[in-house]
SELUMLO-914619 format. One line per field, with one value per residue (C-alpha): x, y, z; residue in one letter. Coordinates in Angstrom, 2 decimals. Example, Ala and Ser with C-alpha at 12.3 -4.5 7.8 and 13.67 -1.06 7.14 Angstrom:
2
c1 12.30  13.67
c2 -4.50  -1.06
c3 7.80  7.14
resn A  S
//
This chain:
24
c1 20.98  19.50  17.49  20.64  22.49  19.62  19.45  23.20  23.10  20.13  21.97  25.08  23.05  21.13  24.35  25.97  22.82  22.96  26.63  25.77  22.86  25.10  27.62  24.99
c2 117.11  116.19  113.32  111.99  111.99  110.28  107.66  107.04  106.73  104.39  102.26  102.10  101.11  98.40  97.08  96.92  95.27  92.53  91.90  91.39  89.10  87.09  86.53  85.08
c3 25.63  29.00  27.52  25.89  29.22  31.02  28.27  28.52  32.33  32.16  29.59  31.79  34.84  33.00  31.45  34.90  36.26  33.62  34.44  38.12  37.23  34.92  37.72  40.07
resn X  X  X  X  X  X  X  X  X  X  X  X  X  X  X  X  X  X  X  X  X  X  X  X
//
């Protein structure tokens, strides 16, 4: 369960990161 949460959080962060990079 913990691994799943970490994977989900990491995915959200990277997805947000790509959105910020795309705006630049």
